C-alpha distance (Angstrom), angle and dihedral (degrees) to the residues before:
residue distance angle dihedral
M1 . . .
N2 3.81 . .
F3 3.79 119.9 .
E4 3.79 118.3 -146.8
L5 3.79 109.2 -138.6
T6 3.81 111.6 -151.5
T7 3.78 133.9 178.6
E8 3.79 88.6 -106.1
N9 3.81 100.9 49.9
E10 3.82 93.7 36.0
N11 3.80 88.3 68.5
Y12 3.81 88.4 59.4
I13 3.83 94.8 42.3
K14 3.83 91.0 55.8
S15 3.80 96.4 42.1
R16 3.81 121.3 108.6
G17 3.79 134.6 174.2
K18 3.79 121.9 36.5
V19 3.80 106.0 -1.7
I20 3.81 134.3 178.3
L21 3.81 115.0 -169.2
N22 3.80 116.2 -168.2
A23 3.81 104.2 -164.8
C24 3.80 124.6 -174.6
P25 3.84 122.0 -141.2
G26 3.80 113.6 -73.6
S27 3.81 93.1 14.2
G28 3.79 93.2 126.6
K29 3.79 93.7 -116.5
T30 3.83 94.3 148.8
T31 3.80 90.6 53.3
A32 3.80 89.7 46.0
I33 3.81 90.7 53.2
A34 3.81 90.9 49.3
Y35 3.81 91.7 48.5
K36 3.79 91.9 48.5
L37 3.80 89.8 51.1
T38 3.82 90.6 60.4
T39 3.82 89.4 69.1
L40 3.80 99.4 25.6
T41 3.81 93.6 59.4
T42 3.81 92.4 55.1
E43 3.79 91.8 41.9
C44 3.81 91.1 52.0
T45 3.80 96.3 53.4
N46 3.82 91.6 42.4
H47 3.81 94.4 51.4
F48 3.79 96.6 40.2
S49 3.82 121.9 14.1
N50 3.79 144.1 -63.2
Y51 3.81 86.8 -95.9
S52 3.82 95.6 54.0
G53 3.78 120.7 87.3
V54 3.77 149.3 164.8
A55 3.81 117.2 -90.6
C56 3.80 110.4 -151.7
L57 3.80 108.6 -169.3
S58 3.78 132.7 -175.9
F59 3.78 138.9 175.7
T60 3.80 98.5 -110.6
N61 3.79 138.2 30.1
V62 3.81 89.5 -120.2
A63 3.81 92.1 57.3
K64 3.80 95.8 45.7
D65 3.82 91.6 46.2
E66 3.81 89.6 52.0
I67 3.81 90.2 56.5
S68 3.82 91.1 49.1
D69 3.81 91.4 49.6
K70 3.81 93.0 47.9
F71 3.81 90.8 48.2
E72 3.81 91.3 51.8
S73 3.81 91.3 46.9
I74 3.81 92.6 51.2
S75 3.81 99.9 39.5
S76 3.84 101.9 27.9
R77 3.81 88.2 -130.7
R78 3.75 136.0 91.1
L79 3.78 125.3 -109.8
I80 3.80 100.0 -116.1
Y81 3.82 140.9 153.2
P82 2.97 130.3 -7.8
H83 3.81 83.9 29.7
L84 3.78 124.5 65.9
T85 3.79 142.1 -157.6
S86 3.78 112.4 -167.3
T87 3.78 145.5 139.5
I88 3.80 114.9 -93.6
D89 3.81 91.2 -116.2
S90 3.80 92.6 51.9
F91 3.83 91.9 47.2
I92 3.81 92.1 52.1
N93 3.80 92.3 45.3
K94 3.80 96.4 46.6
Y95 3.79 101.1 41.2
I96 3.81 103.8 31.2
T97 3.81 118.8 13.8
L98 3.80 102.8 37.6
P99 3.83 100.2 44.0
F100 3.81 96.4 39.9
Y101 3.81 103.8 33.4
Y102 3.80 89.4 105.1
L103 3.82 89.5 68.5
L104 3.81 89.7 68.4
G105 3.80 90.6 69.2
F106 3.79 100.2 -124.4
K107 3.79 122.6 149.3
S108 3.79 90.6 -112.3
K109 3.80 108.8 65.1
R110 3.81 96.6 -164.1
P111 3.80 121.8 30.4
T112 3.77 132.5 -143.4
I113 3.81 109.6 -127.0
L114 3.80 111.3 -146.7
N115 3.79 132.3 -169.6
T116 3.78 87.7 -132.1
V117 3.80 135.5 8.5
D118 3.80 94.1 -153.5
F119 3.82 90.7 137.7
L120 3.82 85.5 77.2
D121 3.79 88.9 75.2
N122 3.81 88.3 69.7
L123 3.80 93.6 47.6
N124 3.80 118.8 97.8
L125 3.80 111.4 -160.6
E126 3.78 95.2 157.5
W127 3.79 134.3 -18.4
I128 3.80 96.8 -115.1
R129 3.80 106.3 176.2
N130 3.77 134.0 -148.4
K131 3.80 126.5 -131.4
Q132 3.81 90.3 -82.9
N133 3.83 88.6 56.4
R134 3.82 92.3 -112.3
P135 3.83 121.9 130.5
L136 3.79 106.9 -84.6
K137 3.81 91.9 -136.8
Y138 3.82 89.3 73.5
S139 3.82 91.8 56.2
Y140 3.80 94.6 40.1
P141 3.84 109.8 21.4
P142 3.82 108.2 -149.5
K143 3.82 95.0 -129.5
D144 3.83 88.5 75.0
L145 3.80 97.8 46.7
K146 3.79 110.6 124.6
I147 3.77 132.9 -163.6
E148 3.80 112.7 -137.9
I149 3.81 130.1 -144.4
D150 3.81 91.9 -96.8
G151 3.83 91.9 51.8
S152 3.81 95.2 -104.7
Y153 3.80 122.1 124.2
S154 3.78 132.7 -118.0
W155 3.79 136.9 172.5
K156 3.82 110.5 -116.2
G157 3.80 85.7 -24.6
K158 3.83 90.3 -71.1
K159 3.78 131.4 132.5
L160 3.79 116.5 -100.1
N161 3.77 122.9 -105.3
T162 3.81 99.9 -120.2
A163 3.80 89.8 -160.3
I164 3.80 87.3 67.1
I165 3.80 104.2 36.4
D166 3.79 141.3 -3.1
N167 3.79 118.0 -121.5
N168 3.82 97.6 -113.6
T169 3.80 92.9 54.4
F170 3.81 90.9 46.1
Q171 3.83 92.5 49.6
G172 3.81 90.2 52.0
Y173 3.80 90.9 48.5
A174 3.82 93.5 48.5
K175 3.80 92.8 45.4
K176 3.82 91.4 56.2
Y177 3.79 92.5 55.1
K178 3.79 96.0 41.3
N179 3.81 92.6 47.7
W180 3.80 89.6 49.4
Q181 3.81 89.3 51.3
F182 3.78 94.3 49.2
E183 3.80 94.5 43.4
N184 3.80 91.6 51.0
G185 3.80 96.0 39.1
Y186 3.82 100.6 -116.6
I187 3.80 108.8 135.4
D188 3.78 138.7 150.4
N189 3.81 128.2 -141.6
N190 3.82 93.1 -89.1
D191 3.81 89.8 54.6
S192 3.80 90.6 45.9
T193 3.82 92.5 52.9
Y194 3.80 92.2 49.8
L195 3.81 92.4 47.3
A196 3.81 92.1 45.5
L197 3.80 90.1 56.4
K198 3.79 89.7 48.3
L199 3.81 90.5 51.1
L200 3.81 93.3 49.8
M201 3.81 92.1 48.3
N202 3.81 94.2 47.6
F203 3.80 98.3 36.9
P204 3.84 109.3 34.4
Q205 3.81 90.3 174.9
I206 3.81 86.9 75.5
G207 3.81 89.4 59.5
N208 3.79 92.0 44.3
S209 3.80 92.6 55.9
L210 3.82 92.6 42.6
V211 3.82 91.0 53.8
Q212 3.81 89.7 52.2
R213 3.80 89.5 50.4
F214 3.83 93.5 46.8
P215 3.84 110.8 22.3
Y216 3.82 89.1 165.7
I217 3.81 120.9 52.6
I218 3.81 124.7 178.7
I219 3.82 119.6 -171.0
D220 3.80 112.1 -162.2
E221 3.84 122.2 -165.8
A222 3.80 84.8 24.1
Q223 3.80 92.2 165.0
D224 3.82 86.2 78.6
T225 3.81 94.6 53.5
S226 3.81 115.4 120.8
E227 3.80 126.0 -130.8
L228 3.82 90.3 -109.1
Q229 3.80 91.2 52.9
Y230 3.80 91.5 48.8
M231 3.81 88.4 51.9
I232 3.82 90.9 52.5
F233 3.81 90.9 55.4
E234 3.82 90.0 45.8
E235 3.80 87.9 57.1
L236 3.81 89.5 52.1
I237 3.82 89.6 50.7
K238 3.81 87.9 54.0
C239 3.81 87.1 52.6
G240 3.79 91.6 56.8
L241 3.81 106.0 -82.9
S242 3.80 101.2 151.0
N243 3.81 99.7 164.4
I244 3.80 111.4 64.0
E245 3.80 129.9 140.2
Y246 3.80 130.2 -164.4
I247 3.81 110.6 -162.5
G248 3.77 125.3 -178.2
D249 3.78 150.9 90.0
P250 3.82 115.4 -96.1
Y251 3.80 89.8 -154.9
Q252 3.80 91.0 63.4
S253 3.81 95.5 56.5
L254 3.82 107.3 126.3
Y255 3.78 102.1 157.2
E256 3.80 105.8 82.6
F257 3.80 86.7 129.6
R258 3.82 85.2 65.3
E259 3.82 93.9 48.5
A260 3.84 96.7 -94.8
R261 3.83 111.5 170.7
P262 3.82 110.6 -162.1
D263 3.81 88.3 164.8
L264 3.80 89.6 65.8
F265 3.81 90.1 52.1
I266 3.82 89.5 53.9
K267 3.80 91.2 46.2
K268 3.79 90.3 56.3
Y269 3.81 91.5 43.5
E270 3.81 89.5 55.6
D271 3.82 91.8 49.0
T272 3.80 95.7 88.5
T273 3.80 91.5 163.6
T274 3.81 93.9 64.2
W275 3.80 100.0 27.0
N276 3.79 136.9 49.4
T277 3.81 98.7 -128.6
I278 3.80 118.6 -156.4
E279 3.79 130.2 177.5
L280 3.80 131.7 -155.0
A281 3.81 105.7 -162.2
T282 3.81 103.4 160.1
C283 3.80 118.4 95.4
R284 3.79 123.4 -149.4
R285 3.80 94.5 -176.3
S286 3.79 113.7 56.0
S287 3.78 138.1 44.2
Q288 3.81 117.4 -107.1
K289 3.80 92.2 -109.8
I290 3.80 90.7 59.7
I291 3.80 91.9 44.1
N292 3.80 91.8 52.2
L293 3.80 89.5 57.5
Y294 3.81 97.5 55.6
D295 3.82 94.7 31.0
T296 3.81 84.7 74.3
F297 3.79 89.2 81.1
R298 3.81 95.5 57.1
R299 3.77 121.8 95.8
S300 3.80 116.9 -94.6
S301 3.80 90.2 -125.6
E302 3.81 91.6 66.3
K303 3.75 127.2 84.5
P304 3.83 111.9 -96.2
I305 3.80 115.0 -110.3
S306 3.80 114.3 -109.0
S307 3.79 127.0 -161.6
I308 3.80 122.9 -122.7
C309 3.80 95.1 165.9
K310 3.78 117.8 139.3
H311 3.79 94.5 -134.7
E312 3.81 100.4 59.7
S313 3.79 104.9 -178.9
D314 3.78 131.6 -141.3
F315 3.81 90.4 -159.3
P316 3.79 112.1 117.7
I317 3.78 122.2 -139.2
K318 3.78 107.0 -91.9
I319 3.79 132.6 -151.8
I320 3.81 117.4 -152.6
K321 3.78 117.4 -163.2
Y322 3.78 111.8 -147.2
D323 3.78 144.5 -174.6
E324 3.81 108.5 -114.9
N325 3.80 88.8 -144.5
N326 3.80 94.1 54.2
L327 3.79 110.1 51.0
D328 3.80 92.2 153.1
A329 3.80 88.8 65.2
L330 3.81 90.1 49.8
V331 3.80 92.4 52.8
S332 3.81 90.6 45.5
E333 3.80 90.6 53.6
Y334 3.81 92.7 46.2
T335 3.80 93.4 51.2
K336 3.83 90.1 54.4
H337 3.80 87.9 69.2
I338 3.81 99.5 47.7
D339 3.78 141.0 57.8
V340 3.81 101.0 -107.1
T341 3.81 90.5 -162.8
L342 3.81 87.7 70.9
P343 3.83 123.2 70.6
Y344 3.79 113.1 -81.8
Q345 3.80 133.3 166.4
I346 3.78 137.5 -160.4
L347 3.80 110.1 -144.7
V348 3.80 132.5 -157.1
R349 3.79 132.5 178.7
G350 3.80 101.3 -105.9
S351 3.78 147.7 -30.2
S352 3.80 93.0 -71.8
H353 3.82 89.6 57.1
L354 3.78 91.1 56.4
E355 3.80 84.0 74.1
M356 3.80 86.6 78.0
F357 3.79 85.2 72.9
G358 3.79 94.0 44.2
V359 3.80 93.3 -97.3
K360 3.78 103.9 140.4
Q361 3.78 114.3 147.6
T362 3.78 112.1 -157.6
Q363 3.79 115.0 -116.5
E364 3.78 89.0 -158.7
N365 3.80 117.8 103.7
P366 3.83 99.6 -143.3
W367 3.81 93.5 -162.6
K368 3.77 132.2 74.4
N369 3.81 89.2 -142.1
A370 3.84 114.5 64.2
I371 3.83 90.4 -151.1
S372 3.80 88.3 80.2
R373 3.79 94.2 62.6
D374 3.82 90.7 47.4
L375 3.81 89.8 53.0
V376 3.81 91.0 51.4
L377 3.82 89.6 49.5
A378 3.81 90.6 49.7
S379 3.82 90.3 50.5
Y380 3.80 91.0 49.4
N381 3.82 92.5 50.5
Y382 3.80 90.2 47.6
E383 3.81 91.3 52.5
V384 3.83 94.1 49.7
G385 3.80 93.1 45.5
K386 3.81 99.3 -105.6
I387 3.79 92.1 133.8
K388 3.82 96.3 160.2
D389 3.81 92.0 53.5
C390 3.79 89.4 44.8
I391 3.82 93.9 54.0
N392 3.82 92.3 44.2
T393 3.81 90.3 55.0
L394 3.81 91.9 45.5
R395 3.79 90.5 51.4
K396 3.80 88.3 57.0
V397 3.82 89.5 50.6
Y398 3.80 90.9 47.7
V399 3.81 91.8 54.4
Q400 3.81 91.7 46.5
L401 3.80 89.9 52.3
H402 3.81 98.9 43.6
Y403 3.80 102.6 34.1
P404 3.83 106.1 36.8
E405 3.81 91.5 147.0
K406 3.82 94.2 63.2
D407 3.79 120.6 95.4
Y408 3.80 124.2 -119.1
K409 3.79 97.1 -88.4
E410 3.81 93.8 43.4
K411 3.79 90.2 53.7
L412 3.80 91.1 52.0
E413 3.80 90.7 50.7
K414 3.80 89.8 49.2
E415 3.80 90.2 53.0
K416 3.81 88.8 53.5
D417 3.81 91.9 49.1
L418 3.81 91.3 52.3
R419 3.82 96.3 50.8
E420 3.80 92.6 91.1
D421 3.80 94.3 43.3
F422 3.80 96.0 110.1
N423 3.79 93.8 -180.0
L424 3.79 89.1 57.4
N425 3.82 91.0 47.2
I426 3.81 89.6 54.8
K427 3.79 90.4 47.4
L428 3.81 91.2 50.7
Y429 3.80 90.8 48.7
D430 3.80 90.6 52.8
F431 3.80 89.2 46.2
I432 3.79 95.1 55.8
K433 3.80 93.2 40.5
N434 3.79 90.0 62.1
C435 3.81 98.0 32.6
P436 3.84 116.1 126.3
S437 3.79 111.2 -83.2
T438 3.78 118.6 -100.6
D439 3.80 86.7 -143.8
D440 3.80 88.5 91.6
T441 3.77 137.1 78.9
L442 3.79 118.7 -67.9
E443 3.80 90.5 -116.2
A444 3.82 95.1 49.3
W445 3.82 93.8 45.7
T446 3.81 91.5 49.9
S447 3.81 92.5 50.8
N448 3.83 94.6 43.7
T449 3.81 94.0 46.0
T450 3.79 92.7 49.6
A451 3.80 89.0 55.6
Y452 3.82 91.9 43.1
I453 3.84 93.1 54.5
N454 3.78 90.0 49.9
D455 3.81 90.7 50.0
Q456 3.82 95.5 46.7
F457 3.80 100.9 39.1
A458 3.82 103.5 17.2
I459 3.79 88.2 -124.2
D460 3.78 123.9 137.2
I461 3.78 109.1 -140.6
D462 3.77 132.5 168.7
L463 3.81 113.2 -135.8
E464 3.78 89.6 177.1
L465 3.79 117.6 169.3
K466 3.78 120.9 -117.2
K467 3.76 117.5 -116.6
K468 3.82 88.9 -106.8
G469 3.79 89.8 45.8
K470 3.79 92.7 58.3
V471 3.80 88.1 69.6
Y472 3.84 86.8 72.6
S473 3.83 95.3 45.1
S474 3.79 96.8 116.7
Q475 3.83 95.9 40.3
N476 3.80 123.0 105.8
L477 3.80 105.2 -98.7
R478 3.80 97.1 -143.9
I479 3.79 93.0 50.7
L480 3.80 90.6 44.5
M481 3.81 94.9 52.8
Y482 3.84 102.6 26.6
P483 3.82 107.8 20.4
E484 3.82 93.5 164.8
T485 3.82 89.4 71.8
V486 3.80 91.0 74.5
L487 3.81 98.6 50.0
Q488 3.80 114.8 126.1
Y489 3.81 94.4 -139.9
P490 3.82 137.6 31.9
V491 3.80 108.5 -83.9
S492 3.78 122.5 166.7
T493 3.77 144.3 158.1
I494 3.80 118.3 -102.4
H495 3.82 91.1 -116.5
K496 3.79 91.7 61.5
V497 3.81 96.6 53.6
K498 3.80 97.4 49.0
G499 3.80 107.2 130.7
M500 3.80 93.4 18.1
T501 3.82 130.7 114.6
F502 3.82 129.1 -142.9
N503 3.76 134.2 176.7
S504 3.82 89.0 -125.2
I505 3.79 141.5 -3.5
L506 3.79 137.9 -159.9
L507 3.81 113.3 -148.8
I508 3.81 111.9 -160.8
L509 3.80 115.7 -149.1
S510 3.80 130.4 -169.3
D511 3.80 128.2 -130.9
N512 3.81 92.7 -102.8
S513 3.81 141.0 10.8
S514 3.78 99.3 -117.2
G515 3.79 116.5 139.7
E516 3.79 110.3 -17.3
K517 3.81 95.5 -21.1
L518 3.80 124.0 123.7
S519 3.79 121.2 -144.0
I520 3.82 140.5 163.4
S521 3.81 88.5 -90.6
D522 3.82 87.0 73.4
F523 3.83 90.3 65.8
T524 3.80 94.3 91.2
K525 3.79 128.9 123.9
P526 3.83 107.7 -102.8
L527 3.78 119.2 -135.3
N528 3.80 90.7 -133.0
L529 3.81 129.6 -21.2
P530 3.82 111.7 9.4
N531 3.77 116.4 -115.6
E532 3.80 121.8 -107.6
K533 3.82 94.1 -92.2
Q534 3.79 91.5 52.2
R535 3.81 90.0 48.9
M536 3.82 87.8 52.0
I537 3.80 89.7 56.3
Y538 3.82 90.8 44.7
V539 3.81 91.2 55.0
A540 3.82 93.0 45.1
L541 3.81 95.6 49.3
S542 3.82 93.5 44.9
R543 3.84 92.4 61.1
P544 3.86 101.6 75.2
E545 3.78 127.0 81.3
T546 3.80 102.1 -159.7
F547 3.78 113.7 0.2
A548 3.81 135.2 40.0
C549 3.77 120.8 -178.2
I550 3.81 126.9 -176.0
A551 3.81 122.7 -158.6
V552 3.79 119.5 -152.0
P553 3.83 127.8 178.0
N554 3.82 118.4 -95.9
K555 3.80 90.8 -116.1
I556 3.82 90.4 70.0
D557 3.82 108.8 98.6
N558 3.83 117.3 -123.4
K559 3.80 90.5 -128.1
E560 3.80 90.1 58.2
I561 3.81 89.4 52.0
I562 3.81 93.0 49.2
D563 3.80 91.8 45.7
M564 3.80 88.8 55.2
F565 3.82 101.6 39.3
G566 3.78 104.1 21.2
V567 3.81 119.1 -136.4
I568 3.80 104.1 -1.3
E569 3.79 135.4 153.8
I570 3.82 110.7 -100.2
I571 3.79 118.4 -164.0
E572 3.79 118.7 -156.2
F573 3.78 120.4 179.3
C-alpha cells in the first residue's frame, strides 16, 4: 500500500511531543497514523530500549484493528511487542487496574472485569427502602450505580428523583453495593477506570514504570474519550510522558451515553501553548457538494473542509418526500437514483427507529434457562462470520453446562482458563456448525437443541419455555430474535456505520425532533459544538462518496425545506 505524503499530513507525520490532531472525515487520518508508526516504532526502541514501545489506543476494537491492518499493509510487518494496539479500556485494565488492584487493600487481590454487573440486581445486601416504602433496588437497580470522579455515587450519571429518595439514603445504598463489588473483585470498565486513576494518584511509581514501558502513546478517536480517561493520561504526563497524541474529530463524537467529552478535546485543541495543534481539513472521500452540507455543523473558526477526491460528482443533494406508512416506496424511489451494484446504506437514528422497517427485536427471554439465548447469539454470530464472538459465547455455555456447581466468579475464571484450549475451540466450532438451525419455530428449535446438547455432551438439560415465551412458540426464531437479518435492503443505525464508506446513503428524517428523532429543524448552525443529534447527521452525511439523499415526511412543506437548505432538488412521487 502506497501512502501519499502531502503538505498537510506531513506536518503531523513529523510532529513529536504533545500533539492534538483534528482530522475531518475522509482525511486519511488512520492511514497517516499507520504510516507514522512505521518510523515511530523504530525511533522509540532506538531512543529508549528494546522493551519500550508505542501504545496506539482507540475507542473500539474495530478502530484499533483498522490501524493494525493499515500498518501491516504499509510496512509489510506486524505491530508486535514491545509495541501495542489496544482499546483504551483494555489498556487501563491490563496495565493499571488488574496488576495493582491489590494495593487498594480490598479482600480480593485481583478483580474480574465484566462487561456488565447485572447480577447485582439479584443480590440483596440490605432492604433499603425509598419514600414509598418499596425496596430502593427496584427504583435504582444496582447494576447501573456509578462512582463519580469526586467519589460520590450516581445512577447512570443522572440526578436523583427526590420524590423517591433523598441523597444521603441513596449514597449509603450505593456505597454498600460498590464496596461489596470492590471487596469481592467484581467490577465493570467504569469502575476500573475510576480505580486506575486512584491508583495512579496514590502510587505514582505505577505511572513512572508505565511511561518507561510506553514512552509514546497515541489515542485515536479521542473525541470519545471520557473525563476520567483524560485524567489518567494527565497523571501519566505528570510522571514524565512527553510524547502523547490525541487524534480525532469532535464532530463525530456519538458516545455521550458512555461519558464521551468532545468539549474536552476542543479545549485541548485550543490550548496552543501546551499542545502542538494540527488540522487535516482535506477530504479524499466525498464530493464538495456533500461536504458543504455537513460542514454546516462545524464552528466558523475552523478551516472549511475541501474535497480532493478523484470522483468529484455533479449529483446534487436530493430530498425525497415520503409516506411514513410506505417505506418500501421510499426505498424504491431512492434506488432509482443510484447504482445498486455499488455499496449503499439506508440510515436511521437508532435501534428504536429500525422499527419503522419492522425490525423489533424482542427483549423477552422466552426460556427459563439463559443458556438458550446464548446459543441463539452464538448461532447468529456464526452465520454473520463473527467466529471469535461465537466461540467466546459457546465457551460460556460450555462452562455453564459442565460446571453448574461453581459460583459466578469461578465460572468466569474457568472461561479464562479454557481460552487457550484449542481442542475445545475446535469442538465448539464443530458443535455450532451442526447446531439446529434458528430458521425454525421457537418450539421446534428448543426441542431439537435440547436433544442435540444431550447427544453432544451427554447432559440432560431443560430448555423449557417460560409461560410468556410460549406465546412465541410458532414464530420463526431468527426473525423473533434478529429481525434485521430478513430485511430486503441495507438498513442500519448511524452508530454502526461510523468509520465506514459507501457510494451513497439515504438518511431518513422524522417530521419533528422530539425525543430521539432527527428532523430538518436540526440543520441549524450551532453557536459552538453541535449537539448530539447534529453530530449524528454529520457522521451520516460524511459516509458517502458521490451521492447523499435525505428523506423527509410528506407533511413537511416544500417552503420549509427550501428555507432550511436553499435551492435543492425535491423529489415527490
